[in-house]
C-alpha positions as MATLAB code, in Angstrom:
seq = 'MKAIRYLTVALLILTGIVHIAQLSTISNKPAGSVVITALFGVAYLVIAFFIFKENKKALWFGAILPLIGLVLTLPGLFIASTTLGMFFVVVDSIVIACCAYLIYRSK';
ca = [
       0.000    0.000    0.000;
       2.965    2.309    0.558;
       3.979    1.877   -3.076;
       0.560    3.096   -4.203;
       0.753    6.037   -1.803;
       4.199    6.980   -3.133;
       3.009    6.613   -6.733;
       0.090    8.916   -5.962;
       2.361   11.476   -4.322;
       4.855   11.337   -7.196;
       2.146   11.791   -9.831;
       0.575   14.687   -7.929;
       3.964   16.392   -7.613;
       4.681   15.828  -11.301;
       1.344   17.158  -12.489;
       1.493   20.043  -10.007;
       4.860   21.134  -11.367;
       3.660   20.752  -14.959;
       0.553   22.834  -14.193;
       2.682   25.621  -12.739;
       5.326   25.377  -15.486;
       2.571   25.645  -18.063;
       2.170   29.280  -17.018;
       5.384   30.169  -18.842;
       4.118   28.709  -22.123;
       0.538   29.985  -22.150;
       0.311   33.322  -23.896;
      -2.869   33.224  -25.966;
      -5.317   31.999  -23.294;
      -7.508   34.192  -21.106;
      -6.041   35.251  -17.771;
      -8.727   33.369  -15.836;
      -7.711   29.990  -17.226;
      -4.059   30.728  -16.458;
      -4.893   31.482  -12.832;
      -7.046   28.335  -12.539;
      -4.221   26.243  -14.011;
      -1.747   27.642  -11.484;
      -4.156   27.121   -8.584;
      -4.668   23.498   -9.568;
      -0.886   23.046   -9.649;
      -0.418   24.527   -6.197;
      -3.343   22.514   -4.817;
      -1.882   19.285   -6.245;
       1.439   19.993   -4.538;
      -0.254   20.689   -1.192;
      -2.382   17.550   -1.456;
       0.717   15.495   -2.335;
       2.434   16.744    0.827;
      -0.485   15.737    3.045;
      -0.912   12.355    1.370;
       2.795   11.747    1.955;
       2.202   12.565    5.637;
      -0.557    9.889    5.587;
      -3.419   12.296    6.166;
      -6.630   10.384    5.387;
      -8.631   13.519    4.549;
      -6.031   14.389    1.925;
      -6.925   11.176    0.089;
     -10.435   12.522   -0.412;
      -9.051   15.792   -1.762;
      -6.626   13.740   -3.862;
      -9.578   11.992   -5.478;
     -11.993   14.918   -5.774;
      -9.718   17.682   -7.099;
      -8.250   15.602   -9.948;
     -11.813   14.509  -10.771;
     -12.770   18.170  -11.112;
      -9.674   18.734  -13.254;
     -10.600   15.745  -15.388;
     -14.126   17.053  -15.921;
     -12.754   20.478  -16.876;
     -10.150   19.019  -19.254;
     -12.274   16.517  -21.169;
     -14.457   19.025  -23.091;
     -11.325   20.788  -24.325;
      -9.919   17.504  -25.583;
     -13.007   16.924  -27.702;
     -12.571   20.358  -29.284;
      -8.792   20.323  -29.768;
      -6.822   17.357  -28.514;
      -3.384   18.156  -27.128;
      -0.627   15.966  -25.767;
      -0.572   17.941  -22.526;
      -4.325   17.559  -22.125;
      -4.049   13.807  -22.654;
      -1.206   13.709  -20.108;
      -3.413   15.443  -17.536;
      -6.304   13.033  -18.227;
      -4.093    9.960  -17.817;
      -2.363   11.216  -14.663;
      -5.617   12.431  -13.088;
      -7.275    9.080  -13.820;
      -4.432    7.165  -12.175;
      -4.406    9.494   -9.152;
      -8.179    9.168   -8.727;
      -7.951    5.376   -8.899;
      -5.046    5.246   -6.435;
      -6.750    7.565   -3.946;
     -10.000    5.604   -4.210;
      -8.106    2.382   -3.545;
      -6.283    3.894   -0.552;
      -9.564    5.213    0.858;
     -11.165    1.788    0.414;
      -8.220   -0.014    2.057;
      -8.059    2.389    5.008;
     -11.537    1.437    6.226;
];
């Protein structure tokens, strides 16, 4: 179970850094979406820290926030598919599954 927790933490850190780094490459998008992207990145990093510290409430946030991100990303992929968007969908799906498993096993 520790391996799944560490995988979840690693993926959240990776996607959090990519979300924040994406700010330097986005120039033609509205300012609101840039701010939301950065906030998701920061939130993923914070959640990763608390999951690493074995906080059980963080697992719920680790499942819910990526689910929200997934729901927000999917419509954009149907309009214009991007590699980065697909990366976010795959990573969010894995994180959601891992957090759900850890929540289930902790009961």
